[in-house]
C-alpha positions, 0 to 999 in steps of 0.5 A, a space after each residue: 310425030 310418032 308420039 302424036 300418032 300414038 296418042 291419036 290412035 289411042 283416042 280413036 280406040 277410046 271413041 270406038 269403044 265408047 260408041 260400041 258400048 253406047 250401041 249395046 245399051 250400056 253393055 251387059 249387066 253382071 250375072 247375079 247369083 243364080 241368074 243370067 247376064 243380060 243387056 243392062 239397059 234391057 234389065 233396067 227396063 224390065 225392073 221398071 215394068 215389074 212383072 212378066 206374064 207367061 201362059 201355058 207353061 207348067 213348071 214340070 214341062 221340060 223343067 221350066 221350073 228351073 227357068 222360072 228361078 233363073 228369071 227371078 234371080 236375074 230380074 227380081 220381078 214378079 213372074 205371073 203364070 196364066 192358065 198352065 193347062 192351056 193349049 197352043 191355040 188357047 195361047 193365041 186366043 188369049 193374046 187376041 182377047 187381051 189386045 187392049 188389056 195392060 193388066 196381069 191377064 194379058 200374056 207377054 210371052 208364048 210357048 207354042 207348037 211349031 205350026 203356031 209360029 207362022 199362024 201368030 205372024 199371019 195374025 199379027 200377034 207377035 213382036 219381032 225380037 232377035 236375042 243377042 246370040 241370034 247368030 248362034 241359033 242354027 238355021 235348021 233343026 230336024 231339017 226345018 227352019 228353027 227361027 223366023 228370019 225377022 225374029 218373030 219367033 225362035 225355036 227353043 227345044 224339041 222332042 219325040 212323041 212317046 208312050 208314058 206307062 204306069 207299070 204298077 197298073 199296066 203289067 204288059 207295057 204296050 210297045 206299038 200303036 196296034 197294042 193300044 187296041 188290045 182288050 187288056 188296056 180297057 179304060 187306060 189310054 189317054 191324051 194330054 189335052 183336047 186334040 182340037 186345041 192342044 198341040 201335044 194331043 194333036 200331034 199324038 193323033 198325027 203320029 197315030 196316023 203315020 202308023 195306020 196308013 196315013 201320011 204327012 198330008 193325011 191325018 184321017 187314019 189317025 182320027 180313025 185309029 182313036 175312034 177304034 181305041 174309043 170303041 174298044 173301050 180303051 180310051 179315057 177322055 180325061 186330060 192326063 197329068 202326072 197325078 192321073 198317071 200316078 193314080 192309075 186313072 190314065 196309066 197309058 199316055 201319049 206325050 212328048 218324051 221329055 215330059 214322060 221322062 220328067 214325070 218318071 223322075 218326079 214320081 221317083 219310082 212311086 209308081 215306076 213309069 216306063 217310056 216307050 217309043 212307038 214306031 213310027 213317031 213324030 219329032 217336033 219343036 216348040 217355039 217362043 214368041 213375044 206378044 205384040 200386045 205385051 204389057 211388059 215387053 222388056 221383061 219378055 225380051 229378058 225372058 228370051 235372052 235367058 232361054 237362049 243362054 247356056 243356063 236356060 238351054 241346060 235347064 231344058 236339057 235337064 228336063 230331057 228336052 233337046 235345046 236348039 243351041 245344043 250343037 253350039 254348046 257341045 262344040 264349046 264344051 260347056 255341056 257337062 258330061 253327065 247332062 249330055 248322057 242324060 238326054 234321050 238318045 233313042 233311035 227314035 230320034 233318027 227315024 222320027 218324022 218331022 212335019 213342016 209347019 204347013 203340014 202341021 197346020 193342015 193336020 191341026 185343022 183336020 183334027 179340029 174339024 174331024 175329031 167330034 165327027 169321027 171319035 165323038 168324045 170330048 177330052 176334058 
């Protein structure tokens, strides 16, 4: 009788195990060399699709280049990069413009500013997907929700607004917002994009507002500040990139600290770059979402699995961005000591202000509507 009971229990265990494996779609595929372990059924479906189209994701941004390599090593499929210089608003516009397009010009995956998470949901532009380690994503980062409860977007990484300065050109490095009005910085101050469409540029204006009598609900002082910078002859209406910074065409740039530190490393001292945190400043997160009209939805899901893996999160950390899984990874002891020491640990993170999505959206609309009337210059 005891033997029969043992056999019965053993069979039951096999049945449960088989059921679980079936529910998991065949389990997890072993991680290939240089790749990431992802659900096998998902990986097979991605390989059948044969491509992933991403947008507004330069390899240099927060070390995305390493994530590109993780994706290629994991899937072996083509990675198609669209319009690397697009802003967050341009990304949503690209999804809307390509709703019926199943070709390579339709983006599958988006990386957008925090406020664009809700906007994409409101417009029906995102596909819901919860990664396998969804429960490990904290409920809040910077005191704000770090994932949509229904899985339409998830936070990936965050940073703080800083000044990136070419010290070969700028001998007296500016330390605060007021310094940017000084005559010695004539023709030197730039943004990383058009503030009417670029999240990074718009948040530069938002941060300037906080330093000039504005608030989280009033961005007009930021527009007025850039009007003064422009009238002083200090503003350069050129989209700043690492090349223009190195050449001295845009030697003072407002940028996310992870991009500023990344530029510093890529130039390797030729020229030297300084990274300064003006006070007050803004901290904010970027979120990732799958297009509701993605031609390659399974590859997009694999991408999401990769960026939320330990390897994907550490790739962002190597690019000086703080990953949303950082606290969990620290608790598990999987972040190498040298990588942890590399992350920006400035007091700016403790004092930085984090606007809500509603405040960011309102500020974005105010900047979009008021930039031309107040500043009167096109950044291109």
